[in-house]
C-alpha positions in Angstrom: 0.0 0.0 0.0 1.1 3.6 -0.7 0.6 6.4 1.7 0.0 9.6 -0.3 1.5 12.8 1.2 -0.6 15.9 1.3 1.7 17.7 -1.2 0.9 15.2 -3.9 -2.8 15.3 -3.2 -2.7 19.2 -3.3 -0.9 19.1 -6.6 -4.0 17.2 -8.0 -6.7 19.1 -6.2 -5.2 22.5 -7.2 -4.1 21.4 -10.7 -0.7 22.7 -9.8 1.0 23.8 -13.1 4.4 22.4 -12.2 3.5 19.1 -10.4 0.1 18.0 -11.5 1.3 15.7 -14.2 4.0 14.1 -12.0 1.7 13.6 -9.0 -1.2 12.2 -11.1 1.0 9.9 -12.9 2.6 8.5 -9.7 -0.7 8.1 -8.1 -2.1 6.2 -11.1 1.0 3.9 -11.1 0.6 3.2 -7.4 -3.2 2.6 -7.6 -2.7 -1.2 -8.0 -0.9 -1.3 -4.6 -3.7 0.6 -2.9 -3.6 4.3 -1.9 -4.1 5.6 1.6 -4.0 8.7 3.8 -3.9 9.1 7.6 -5.4 11.6 10.0 -2.3 13.9 9.8 -2.4 14.0 6.1 -6.1 14.7 6.3 -5.4 17.6 8.8 -2.8 19.1 6.5 -5.2 19.1 3.6 -8.0 20.5 5.7 -6.3 23.9 6.0 -7.3 24.7 2.4 -11.0 24.0 2.9 -13.8 25.7 4.8 -15.9 22.6 5.2 -15.1 19.0 5.8 -17.6 18.0 3.1 -15.7 20.1 0.6 -12.4 18.3 1.4 -14.2 14.9 1.4 -15.6 15.7 -2.1 -12.2 16.7 -3.4 -10.7 13.4 -2.0 -13.7 11.4 -3.4 -12.0 11.5 -6.8 -9.2 9.3 -5.5 -9.5 5.8 -4.2 -7.9 6.5 -0.8 -8.2 4.3 2.2 -8.2 6.1 5.5 -5.8 4.5 7.9 -5.4 5.1 11.6 -1.9 5.9 13.0 -0.8 3.0 15.2 0.7 3.8 18.7 4.0 2.2 17.5 4.2 4.9 14.9 3.6 7.6 17.4 6.5 6.3 19.4 8.7 6.1 16.3 7.7 9.7 15.5 8.9 10.9 18.9 12.2 9.1 18.4 12.6 10.9 15.1 11.8 14.2 16.8 14.4 13.6 19.5 17.0 13.1 16.7 15.8 16.2 15.0 16.3 18.2 18.2 19.7 16.7 18.7 20.7 18.0 15.3 19.7 21.5 16.2 16.0 21.5 15.1 14.2 24.3 16.9 10.6 23.1 16.8 9.1 22.2 20.2 6.9 19.4 19.2 7.0 16.7 16.5 6.4 17.8 13.0 3.6 16.3 10.9 6.1 14.7 8.6 7.5 12.7 11.6 4.0 11.1 12.1 3.6 10.5 8.4 7.0 9.0 8.0 6.8 6.9 11.1 3.4 5.6 10.1 4.6 4.5 6.7 7.8 3.0 8.1 6.2 1.0 10.9 3.3 -0.2 8.8 5.5 -1.2 5.9 3.9 1.3 3.5 5.6 3.1 0.7 5.3 6.9 0.9 4.5 9.0 -2.2 5.8 12.5 -1.6 7.7 15.4 -3.2 9.4 16.3 0.1 12.0 13.6 0.3 14.8 15.2 2.3 13.3 15.0 5.8 12.0 11.5 5.2 15.4 10.3 4.0 17.1 11.9 7.0 14.9 10.6 9.8 13.4 7.4 8.2 16.3 6.0 6.0 14.6 2.6 5.6 11.4 4.0 4.4 10.4 3.2 0.8 9.8 6.4 -1.1 8.4 7.5 -4.5 9.8 10.9 -5.1 10.8 13.1 -8.0 14.4 12.8 -7.1 
């Protein structure tokens, strides 16, 4: 199964002139493996919508399974955050990408994203689909 990051979904929802084709193509290629989001990805997407129904309608075009984040992934996200802080990161709480990366890693999912750098740094074993 492939966890689809918010940036890829936003490319499609907004018809981003630079990234739409790449994102749509990669989602289509991954469709046979199954596509999913989690509550953190849903929350990131929600910022661009006034109503939950509007977001759900936009996501209704994609065949996305909604997965819960396991407690094991929450613990792994915290470990990534501790590493981030030890490297000089200044955020005071775990970043959304830590929950997304930890979820994909602990559940054995592949992550489809355009933002590979943080995932490669803190989740080096994570399978990624990226432009790079």
